[in-house]
N, CA, C and O of each residue as an XYZ file, in Angstrom:
712
protein
N       0.790     11.131    -11.981
C       1.116     10.357    -13.164
C       0.281      9.077    -13.157
O       0.022      8.491    -12.106
N      -0.125      8.664    -14.335
C      -0.869      7.414    -14.498
C      -0.045      6.494    -15.386
O       0.414      6.893    -16.457
N       0.136      5.258    -14.929
C       0.847      4.239    -15.690
C      -0.175      3.197    -16.126
O      -1.143      2.932    -15.413
N       0.041      2.611    -17.294
C      -0.912      1.640    -17.833
C      -0.203      0.341    -18.189
O       0.945      0.341    -18.634
N      -0.911     -0.765    -17.984
C      -0.473     -2.075    -18.466
C      -1.659     -2.668    -19.213
O      -2.689     -2.011    -19.366
N      -1.523     -3.873    -19.667
C      -2.621     -4.505    -20.404
C      -3.906     -4.576    -19.571
O      -4.990     -4.263    -20.065
N      -3.776     -4.990    -18.304
C      -4.966     -5.195    -17.471
C      -5.151     -4.166    -16.366
O      -6.179     -4.160    -15.689
N      -4.155     -3.288    -16.177
C      -4.159     -2.420    -15.005
C      -3.938     -0.950    -15.346
O      -3.300     -0.606    -16.341
N      -4.481     -0.108    -14.497
C      -4.187      1.322    -14.501
C      -3.593      1.621    -13.126
O      -4.203      1.312    -12.102
N      -2.431      2.210    -13.106
C      -1.760      2.586    -11.857
C      -1.864      4.101    -11.758
O      -1.302      4.834    -12.572
N      -2.592      4.554    -10.747
C      -2.853      5.988    -10.632
C      -2.741      6.418     -9.172
O      -2.736      5.580     -8.270
N      -2.652      7.734     -8.943
C      -2.594      8.200     -7.554
C      -3.850      7.779     -6.778
O      -4.943      7.666     -7.333
N      -3.653      7.557     -5.492
C      -4.768      7.219     -4.611
C      -5.687      8.428     -4.468
O      -5.239      9.572     -4.538
N      -6.980      8.159     -4.267
C      -7.991      9.195     -4.049
C      -8.813      8.823     -2.821
O      -8.935      7.646     -2.484
N      -9.366      9.809     -2.164
C     -10.199      9.539     -0.995
C     -11.358      8.610     -1.341
O     -11.794      7.817     -0.507
N     -11.851      8.709     -2.561
C     -12.975      7.865     -2.989
C     -12.610      6.381     -3.100
O     -13.482      5.548     -3.350
N     -11.332      6.048     -2.915
C     -10.879      4.657     -2.962
C     -11.009      3.944     -1.619
O     -10.652      2.771     -1.509
N     -11.514      4.633     -0.600
C     -11.518      4.083      0.760
C     -12.275      2.759      0.855
O     -11.812      1.840      1.531
N     -13.408      2.642      0.204
C     -14.187      1.403      0.300
C     -13.435      0.232     -0.331
O     -13.380     -0.854      0.245
N     -12.852      0.453     -1.522
C     -12.068     -0.606     -2.165
C     -10.861     -0.975     -1.312
O     -10.552     -2.154     -1.140
N     -10.183      0.035     -0.781
C      -9.009     -0.210      0.069
C      -9.402     -1.071      1.266
O      -8.732     -2.058      1.571
N     -10.476     -0.702      1.936
C     -10.928     -1.444      3.102
C     -11.271     -2.884      2.756
O     -10.984     -3.799      3.528
N     -11.882     -3.083      1.603
C     -12.285     -4.439      1.190
C     -11.103     -5.406      1.261
O     -11.262     -6.548      1.691
N      -9.928     -4.959      0.845
C      -8.758     -5.838      0.808
C      -7.858     -5.681      2.035
O      -7.290     -6.662      2.515
N      -7.727     -4.460      2.540
C      -6.832     -4.223      3.683
C      -7.428     -4.711      5.002
O      -6.736     -4.736      6.020
N      -8.709     -5.100      4.995
C      -9.319     -5.653      6.209
C      -9.081     -7.161      6.325
O      -9.460     -7.773      7.323
N      -8.462     -7.751      5.322
C      -8.163     -9.183      5.314
C      -6.844     -9.419      6.059
O      -5.831     -8.796      5.743
N      -6.861    -10.307      7.034
C      -5.668    -10.566      7.854
C      -4.510    -11.160      7.074
O      -3.387    -11.190      7.578
N      -4.750    -11.630      5.865
C      -3.677    -12.201      5.049
C      -2.894    -11.148      4.278
O      -1.901    -11.479      3.630
N      -3.317     -9.881      4.331
C      -2.678     -8.842      3.522
C      -1.697     -8.002      4.345
O      -0.484     -8.163      4.204
N      -2.196     -7.123      5.187
C      -1.351     -6.158      5.897
C      -0.282     -6.736      6.801
O       0.875     -6.330      6.701
N      -0.620     -7.670      7.683
C       0.392     -8.190      8.604
C       1.622     -8.769      7.908
O       2.727     -8.657      8.438
N       1.460     -9.381      6.742
C       2.617     -9.901      5.993
C       3.575     -8.775      5.608
O       4.792     -8.956      5.555
N       2.977     -7.593      5.338
C       3.782     -6.446      4.912
C       4.191     -5.559      6.083
O       4.925     -4.588      5.901
N       3.725     -5.885      7.272
C       4.145     -5.126      8.451
C       3.196     -4.030      8.889
O       3.592     -3.127      9.625
N       1.938     -4.094      8.444
C       0.962     -3.103      8.904
C      -0.323     -3.789      9.351
O      -0.651     -4.899      8.933
N      -1.032     -3.078     10.220
C      -2.228     -3.647     10.852
C      -3.397     -3.729      9.885
O      -3.519     -2.948      8.941
N      -4.251     -4.704     10.159
C      -5.490     -4.879      9.420
C      -6.352     -3.629      9.615
O      -6.456     -3.112     10.727
N      -6.961     -3.152      8.544
C      -7.874     -2.011      8.646
C      -9.178     -2.485      9.284
O      -9.741     -3.506      8.888
N      -9.648     -1.734     10.270
C     -10.844     -2.123     11.021
C     -12.121     -1.456     10.503
O     -13.223     -1.876     10.857
N     -11.981     -0.422      9.670
C     -13.164      0.285      9.164
C     -12.795      1.041      7.893
O     -11.621      1.215      7.566
N     -13.829      1.484      7.188
C     -13.591      2.322      6.005
C     -12.895      3.606      6.427
O     -12.080      4.145      5.678
N     -13.208      4.101      7.622
C     -12.568      5.315      8.130
C     -11.062      5.084      8.335
O     -10.260      5.980      8.069
N     -10.674      3.885      8.807
C      -9.246      3.535      8.912
C      -8.584      3.631      7.540
O      -7.514      4.222      7.392
N      -9.231      3.047      6.551
C      -8.677      3.050      5.200
C      -8.573      4.474      4.659
O      -7.577      4.826      4.026
N      -9.591      5.290      4.905
C      -9.563      6.676      4.448
C      -8.406      7.430      5.094
O      -7.718      8.202      4.426
N      -8.191      7.211      6.382
C      -7.081      7.859      7.079
C      -5.733      7.425      6.499
O      -4.844      8.255      6.312
N      -5.578      6.136      6.217
C      -4.339      5.624      5.615
C      -4.141      6.227      4.224
O      -3.027      6.607      3.861
N      -5.216      6.313      3.452
C      -5.117      6.923      2.117
C      -4.635      8.365      2.251
O      -3.695      8.777      1.571
N      -5.280      9.127      3.125
C      -4.932     10.551      3.289
C      -3.509     10.750      3.804
O      -2.785     11.618      3.317
N      -3.112      9.952      4.783
C      -1.858     10.209      5.502
C      -0.648      9.422      5.018
O       0.488      9.789      5.318
N      -0.878      8.339      4.269
C       0.238      7.493      3.849
C       0.267      7.277      2.338
O       1.323      7.390      1.716
N      -0.872      6.972      1.754
C      -0.886      6.558      0.350
C      -0.963      7.707     -0.653
O      -0.561      7.542     -1.805
N      -1.466      8.852     -0.242
C      -1.587      9.973     -1.176
C      -0.276     10.764     -1.238
O      -0.222     11.948     -0.905
N       0.772     10.069     -1.675
C       2.085     10.693     -1.826
C       2.632     10.354     -3.213
O       2.169      9.427     -3.878
N       3.608     11.118     -3.615
C       4.224     10.921     -4.917
C       4.778      9.505     -5.058
O       5.346      8.954     -4.114
N       4.612      8.933     -6.222
C       5.115      7.605     -6.592
C       4.458      6.457     -5.820
O       5.030      5.372     -5.716
N       3.259      6.696     -5.280
C       2.455      5.626     -4.693
C       1.191      5.525     -5.524
O       0.470      6.505     -5.708
N       0.935      4.329     -6.022
C      -0.129      4.122     -6.990
C      -1.185      3.138     -6.487
O      -0.865      2.089     -5.928
N      -2.439      3.499     -6.699
C      -3.537      2.558     -6.539
C      -3.510      1.661     -7.770
O      -3.390      2.145     -8.895
N      -3.620      0.364     -7.555
C      -3.674     -0.587     -8.669
C      -5.147     -0.796     -9.005
O      -5.904     -1.357     -8.213
N      -5.539     -0.340    -10.184
C      -6.935     -0.412    -10.607
C      -7.068     -1.464    -11.697
O      -6.365     -1.424    -12.706
N      -7.968     -2.394    -11.482
C      -8.261     -3.412    -12.482
C      -9.118     -2.758    -13.570
O     -10.247     -2.345    -13.306
N      -8.587     -2.665    -14.786
C      -9.312     -1.994    -15.877
C     -10.694     -2.601    -16.101
O     -11.653     -1.882    -16.381
N     -10.794     -3.905    -15.981
C     -12.039     -4.620    -16.239
C     -13.194     -4.134    -15.360
O     -14.342     -4.084    -15.800
N     -12.872     -3.773    -14.099
C     -13.922     -3.385    -13.149
C     -13.867     -1.925    -12.737
O     -14.872     -1.360    -12.303
N     -12.688     -1.305    -12.872
C     -12.507      0.066    -12.397
C     -12.277      0.166    -10.902
O     -12.238      1.266    -10.351
N     -12.122     -0.992    -10.228
C     -11.921     -0.990     -8.776
C     -10.448     -1.109     -8.408
O      -9.661     -1.748     -9.106
N     -10.097     -0.474     -7.290
C      -8.750     -0.592     -6.731
C      -8.617     -1.971     -6.101
O      -9.493     -2.409     -5.355
N      -7.501     -2.662     -6.408
C      -7.289     -4.015     -5.873
C      -5.995     -4.133     -5.077
O      -5.697     -5.199     -4.537
N      -5.212     -3.035     -4.995
C      -3.960     -3.080     -4.255
C      -3.199     -1.783     -4.409
O      -3.741     -0.774     -4.860
N      -1.932     -1.824     -4.029
C      -1.092     -0.630     -4.065
C       0.334     -1.015     -4.408
O       0.796     -2.108     -4.079
N       1.024     -0.100     -5.076
C       2.436     -0.292     -5.388
C       3.110      1.062     -5.299
O       2.535      2.074     -5.700
N       4.331      1.085     -4.775
C       4.983      2.379     -4.579
C       6.492      2.290     -4.705
O       7.106      1.237     -4.535
N       7.048      3.429     -5.006
C       8.487      3.660     -4.922
C       8.661      4.703     -3.836
O       8.019      5.753     -3.873
N       9.526      4.422     -2.865
C       9.689      5.382     -1.776
C      11.121      5.362     -1.248
O      11.877      4.411     -1.448
N      11.449      6.432     -0.578
C      12.753      6.552      0.080
C      12.626      5.964      1.481
O      11.595      6.115      2.136
N      13.672      5.300      1.929
C      13.726      4.820      3.308
C      15.167      4.527      3.669
O      16.080      4.998      2.990
N      15.389      3.765      4.717
C      16.761      3.494      5.146
C      17.537      2.633      4.164
O      18.767      2.661      4.180
N      16.864      1.868      3.307
C      17.566      1.104      2.277
C      17.972      2.009      1.126
O      19.087      1.911      0.613
N      17.072      2.885      0.725
C      17.300      3.770     -0.416
C      17.809      5.119      0.099
O      17.034      6.056      0.289
N      19.097      5.200      0.317
C      19.683      6.397      0.909
C      20.140      7.425     -0.126
O      20.173      8.621      0.164
N      20.492      6.966     -1.331
C      21.018      7.870     -2.346
C      19.887      8.441     -3.192
O      18.785      7.893     -3.221
N      20.165      9.536     -3.875
C      19.159     10.205     -4.695
C      18.682      9.356     -5.865
O      17.553      9.521     -6.328
N      19.532      8.444     -6.350
C      19.190      7.675     -7.543
C      18.704      6.261     -7.212
O      18.840      5.347     -8.026
N      18.135      6.084     -6.008
C      17.608      4.783     -5.623
C      16.360      4.945     -4.766
O      16.201      5.928     -4.042
N      15.477      3.951     -4.868
C      14.249      3.926     -4.080
C      13.923      2.475     -3.742
O      14.521      1.543     -4.281
N      12.962      2.308     -2.838
C      12.490      0.964     -2.499
C      11.121      0.737     -3.120
O      10.274      1.630     -3.129
N      10.913     -0.466     -3.639
C       9.633     -0.879     -4.192
C       8.844     -1.598     -3.102
O       9.352     -2.513     -2.453
N       7.607     -1.176     -2.910
C       6.720     -1.834     -1.962
C       5.384     -2.108     -2.626
O       4.994     -1.390     -3.547
N       4.673     -3.135     -2.172
C       3.415     -3.485     -2.830
C       2.557     -4.376     -1.954
O       3.051     -5.059     -1.057
N       1.263     -4.356     -2.232
C       0.314     -5.317     -1.660
C      -0.854     -5.466     -2.623
O      -1.143     -4.572     -3.419
N      -1.517     -6.610     -2.536
C      -2.607     -6.924     -3.449
C      -3.693     -7.678     -2.696
O      -3.398     -8.501     -1.830
N      -4.949     -7.395     -3.027
C      -6.073     -8.109     -2.429
C      -6.004     -9.603     -2.709
O      -5.663    -10.020     -3.815
N      -6.327    -10.399     -1.709
C      -6.176    -11.857     -1.762
C      -6.862    -12.487     -2.975
O      -6.297    -13.388     -3.595
N      -8.057    -12.038     -3.324
C      -8.768    -12.689     -4.431
C      -8.070    -12.486     -5.775
O      -8.442    -13.103     -6.773
N      -7.057    -11.617     -5.796
C      -6.314    -11.358     -7.040
C      -4.924    -11.998     -7.043
O      -4.165    -11.834     -7.998
N      -4.595    -12.722     -5.979
C      -3.311    -13.412     -5.921
C      -3.263    -14.506     -6.986
O      -4.287    -15.085     -7.348
N      -2.072    -14.775     -7.472
C      -1.859    -15.896     -8.372
C      -2.300    -15.661     -9.811
O      -2.365    -16.613    -10.590
N      -2.601    -14.434    -10.182
C      -3.058    -14.114    -11.537
C      -2.021    -13.319    -12.329
O      -2.276    -12.932    -13.469
N      -0.851    -13.075    -11.729
C       0.193    -12.318    -12.413
C      -0.033    -10.818    -12.418
O       0.685    -10.091    -13.103
N      -1.018    -10.341    -11.668
C      -1.329     -8.909    -11.679
C      -0.254     -8.070    -11.005
O       0.112     -7.008    -11.511
N       0.260     -8.538     -9.860
C       1.290     -7.753     -9.192
C       2.571     -7.750    -10.012
O       3.262     -6.734    -10.081
N       2.888     -8.862    -10.624
C       4.068     -8.902    -11.484
C       3.905     -7.896    -12.629
O       4.847     -7.179    -12.967
N       2.722     -7.848    -13.217
C       2.432     -6.914    -14.305
C       2.601     -5.464    -13.832
O       3.210     -4.647    -14.523
N       2.060     -5.155    -12.659
C       2.181     -3.802    -12.108
C       3.645     -3.473    -11.807
O       4.119     -2.381    -12.121
N       4.347     -4.412    -11.204
C       5.740     -4.165    -10.812
C       6.642     -3.972    -12.030
O       7.537     -3.127    -12.006
N       6.421     -4.733    -13.076
C       7.233     -4.572    -14.291
C       7.099     -3.143    -14.815
O       8.090     -2.537    -15.222
N       5.891     -2.610    -14.807
C       5.681     -1.242    -15.300
C       6.291     -0.207    -14.358
O       6.883      0.769    -14.820
N       6.157     -0.403    -13.056
C       6.729      0.561    -12.098
C       8.257      0.525    -12.156
O       8.905      1.565    -12.039
N       8.823     -0.644    -12.333
C      10.284     -0.747    -12.468
C      10.752     -0.043    -13.742
O      11.754      0.672    -13.724
N      10.032     -0.244    -14.839
C      10.360      0.479    -16.078
C      10.315      1.986    -15.840
O      11.232      2.713    -16.220
N       9.249      2.437    -15.215
C       9.075      3.853    -14.886
C      10.245      4.357    -14.031
O      10.763      5.450    -14.260
N      10.648      3.564    -13.063
C      11.738      3.971    -12.164
C      13.051      4.157    -12.915
O      13.738      5.162    -12.735
N      13.394      3.191    -13.752
C      14.675      3.258    -14.444
C      14.668      4.211    -15.639
O      15.676      4.869    -15.897
N      13.578      4.299    -16.360
C      13.526      5.129    -17.564
C      13.063      6.554    -17.256
O      13.768      7.515    -17.564
N      11.898      6.690    -16.660
C      11.333      8.024    -16.426
C      12.006      8.754    -15.268
O      12.307      9.943    -15.369
N      12.240      8.044    -14.174
C      12.841      8.677    -12.989
C      14.364      8.624    -12.992
O      15.013      9.277    -12.175
N      14.924      7.860    -13.897
C      16.379      7.725    -14.030
C      17.050      7.216    -12.753
O      18.136      7.671    -12.393
N      16.399      6.274    -12.074
C      17.015      5.652    -10.905
C      18.074      4.662    -11.369
O      18.029      4.178    -12.499
N      19.015      4.369    -10.500
C      20.040      3.373    -10.796
C      19.896      2.107     -9.976
O      20.451      1.068    -10.332
N      19.140      2.185     -8.860
C      18.962      1.017     -8.001
C      17.560      1.023     -7.402
O      17.037      2.062     -6.999
N      16.967     -0.171     -7.355
C      15.689     -0.348     -6.671
C      15.872     -1.468     -5.645
O      16.286     -2.579     -5.978
N      15.557     -1.151     -4.416
C      15.598     -2.117     -3.329
C      14.214     -2.725     -3.157
O      13.209     -2.097     -3.489
N      14.165     -3.924     -2.649
C      12.895     -4.569     -2.325
C      13.178     -5.537     -1.179
O      14.233     -6.172     -1.144
N      12.248     -5.648     -0.256
C      12.476     -6.508      0.907
C      11.188     -7.258      1.257
O      10.096     -6.899      0.818
N      11.351     -8.295      2.048
C      10.184     -9.041      2.533
C      10.550     -9.635      3.883
O      11.720     -9.857      4.195
N       9.514     -9.884      4.671
C       9.711    -10.514      5.970
C       9.736    -12.031      5.816
O       9.075    -12.596      4.945
N      10.505    -12.666      6.671
C      10.615    -14.118      6.682
C       9.218    -14.737      6.679
O       8.342    -14.318      7.435
N       9.025    -15.726      5.830
C       7.742    -16.405      5.754
C       6.825    -15.898      4.657
O       5.861    -16.577      4.304
N       7.100    -14.717      4.105
C       6.257    -14.185      3.031
C       6.793    -14.710      1.693
O       7.441    -13.992      0.931
N       6.500    -15.977      1.441
C       7.051    -16.651      0.261
C       6.532    -16.084     -1.047
O       7.236    -16.126     -2.056
N       5.307    -15.550     -1.053
C       4.774    -14.953     -2.286
C       5.577    -13.729     -2.692
O       5.880    -13.546     -3.871
N       5.921    -12.898     -1.733
C       6.718    -11.713     -2.029
C       8.126    -12.117     -2.465
O       8.692    -11.539     -3.393
N       8.675    -13.105     -1.791
C      10.002    -13.603     -2.164
C      10.005    -14.089     -3.615
O      10.876    -13.717     -4.401
N       9.021    -14.924     -3.961
C       8.958    -15.470     -5.324
C       8.769    -14.369     -6.369
O       9.392    -14.403     -7.430
N       7.919    -13.407     -6.071
C       7.701    -12.321     -7.022
C       8.996    -11.537     -7.238
O       9.345    -11.219     -8.375
N       9.696    -11.231     -6.172
C      10.947    -10.486     -6.306
C      11.958    -11.263     -7.150
O      12.674    -10.680     -7.963
N      12.009    -12.562     -6.954
C      12.908    -13.389     -7.767
C      12.488    -13.374     -9.242
O      13.331    -13.234    -10.127
N      11.176    -13.518     -9.505
C      10.678    -13.486    -10.888
C      11.006    -12.165    -11.573
O      11.319    -12.130    -12.764
N      10.931    -11.085    -10.810
C      11.192     -9.765    -11.372
C      12.674     -9.532    -11.670
O      13.021     -8.641    -12.445
N      13.543    -10.333    -11.056
C      14.976    -10.198    -11.304
C      15.760     -9.549    -10.178
O      16.929     -9.207    -10.357
N      15.135     -9.373     -9.018
C      15.872     -8.850     -7.862
C      16.844     -9.912     -7.374
O      16.554    -11.106     -7.452
N      17.984     -9.486     -6.877
C      18.975    -10.426     -6.362
C      19.177    -10.202     -4.862
O      19.191     -9.075     -4.368
N      19.329    -11.305     -4.177
C      19.502    -11.302     -2.726
C      20.749    -10.513     -2.322
O      21.801    -10.634     -2.949
N      20.616     -9.699     -1.263
C      21.730     -8.916     -0.742
C      22.107     -9.329      0.684
O      23.272     -9.618      0.959
N      21.134     -9.357      1.578
C      21.418     -9.745      2.958
C      20.130    -10.037      3.722
O      19.028     -9.732      3.266
N      20.306    -10.643      4.909
C      19.209    -10.900      5.844
C      19.512    -10.150      7.127
O      20.636    -10.178      7.629
N      18.498     -9.479      7.650
C      18.605     -8.785      8.925
C      17.781     -9.584      9.925
O      16.572     -9.743      9.756
N      18.432    -10.081     10.958
C      17.778    -10.959     11.933
C      16.837    -10.233     12.882
O      16.034    -10.879     13.555
N      16.915     -8.902     12.956
C      16.064     -8.186     13.923
C      15.598     -6.847     13.353
O      16.171     -5.794     13.632
N      14.546     -6.922     12.551
C      13.959     -5.722     11.958
C      12.774     -5.290     12.816
O      11.820     -6.052     12.970
N      12.817     -4.076     13.378
C      11.658     -3.606     14.143
C      10.481     -3.337     13.206
O      10.620     -2.622     12.214
N       9.333     -3.911     13.525
C       8.109     -3.691     12.763
C       7.192     -2.908     13.699
O       6.371     -3.484     14.413
N       7.348     -1.593     13.681
C       6.721     -0.740     14.692
C       5.201     -0.821     14.695
O       4.593     -0.834     15.765
N       4.573     -0.877     13.521
C       3.107     -0.929     13.485
C       2.558     -2.202     14.117
O       1.425     -2.223     14.598
N       3.362     -3.265     14.117
C       2.903     -4.541     14.662
C       3.494     -4.812     16.055
O       3.187     -5.834     16.670
N       4.336     -3.902     16.549
C       5.012     -4.098     17.835
C       5.768     -5.421     17.876
O       5.668     -6.184     18.837
N       6.533     -5.678     16.799
C       7.267     -6.939     16.676
C       8.674     -6.666     16.151
O       9.000     -5.580     15.673
N       9.475     -7.702     16.268
C      10.772     -7.736     15.603
C      10.735     -8.961     14.703
O      10.375    -10.051     15.146
N      11.108     -8.782     13.432
C      11.055     -9.879     12.470
C      12.396    -10.046     11.767
O      13.294     -9.210     11.878
N      12.498    -11.144     11.047
C      13.639    -11.372     10.163
C      13.257    -10.799      8.803
O      12.189    -11.099      8.269
N      14.144     -9.969      8.247
C      13.878     -9.353      6.949
C      14.941     -9.724      5.937
O      16.118     -9.849      6.274
N      14.521     -9.899      4.700
C      15.429    -10.250      3.607
C      15.417     -9.106      2.594
O      14.352     -8.619      2.217
N      16.592     -8.682      2.159
C      16.731     -7.517      1.291
C      17.276     -7.936     -0.068
O      18.249     -8.683     -0.165
N      16.623     -7.437     -1.111
C      17.007     -7.709     -2.497
C      17.228     -6.396     -3.239
O      16.770     -5.336     -2.813
N      17.940     -6.492     -4.358
C      18.306     -5.303     -5.127
C      18.208     -5.589     -6.617
O      18.478     -6.700     -7.073
N      17.815     -4.559     -7.368
C      17.898     -4.598     -8.823
C      18.591     -3.310     -9.265
O      18.196     -2.212     -8.872
N      19.618     -3.458    -10.079
C      20.292     -2.278    -10.626
C      19.753     -2.006    -12.021
O      19.200     -2.893    -12.671
N      19.919     -0.784    -12.465
C      19.494     -0.434    -13.815
C      20.251     -1.278    -14.838
O      19.685     -1.720    -15.838
N      21.530     -1.494    -14.573
C      22.354     -2.319    -15.477
C      21.784     -3.732    -15.605
O      21.674     -4.268    -16.708
N      21.424     -4.326    -14.468
C      20.826     -5.670    -14.500
C      19.488     -5.660    -15.232
O      19.196     -6.567    -16.012
N      18.677     -4.637    -14.983
C      17.373     -4.527    -15.631
C      17.528     -4.397    -17.141
O      16.792     -5.031    -17.896
N      18.481     -3.581    -17.586
C      18.701     -3.401    -19.018
C      19.107     -4.716    -19.688
O      18.701     -4.993    -20.817
N      19.905     -5.522    -18.992
C      20.312     -6.832    -19.550
C      19.094     -7.742    -19.735
O      19.056     -8.538    -20.673
N      18.104     -7.630    -18.852
C      16.912     -8.470    -18.951
C      15.994     -8.026    -20.091
O      15.129     -8.790    -20.519
N      16.174     -6.801    -20.584
C      15.300     -6.269    -21.626
C      15.691     -6.737    -23.021
O      14.947     -6.531    -23.979
N      16.855     -7.364    -23.135
C      17.335     -7.791    -24.454
C      16.661     -9.069    -24.898
O      16.946     -9.572    -25.985
């Protein structure tokens, strides 16, 4: 499935996206904040695309103006999203595109897709302590704080972090659409 916004095309990841992925995922300010290691080569990025990103409801964020991939956004099942009618929203964006409202634009469309097309009733979203950009974006989108977990294992980084969990219900989202 391909989703569109004014400035973005959200589409499935392709192997040909490896160079664009590496360009942004090799920056130490991107992956570690989200709990994954910096990509060390285009081959690393290609492997991540093949084994992690090329799954249903995971989208490459393509800037229409350039046609290049600048980040990723996904809906996925995990320990937060245990029921059939709920998923977790995850995202990352290349540093040079921060502060332009692009991730908010992508997330608004994916949330619409989740509640309308997929008929979900709840979307979870979380961030690690210190990731203030993710926290602010979740607040702007309308997610509400649920709890803090003082010891979240971050296996890819061999760490334990503090994690904050937020939730948006379909009912809350519908109220914001008026």
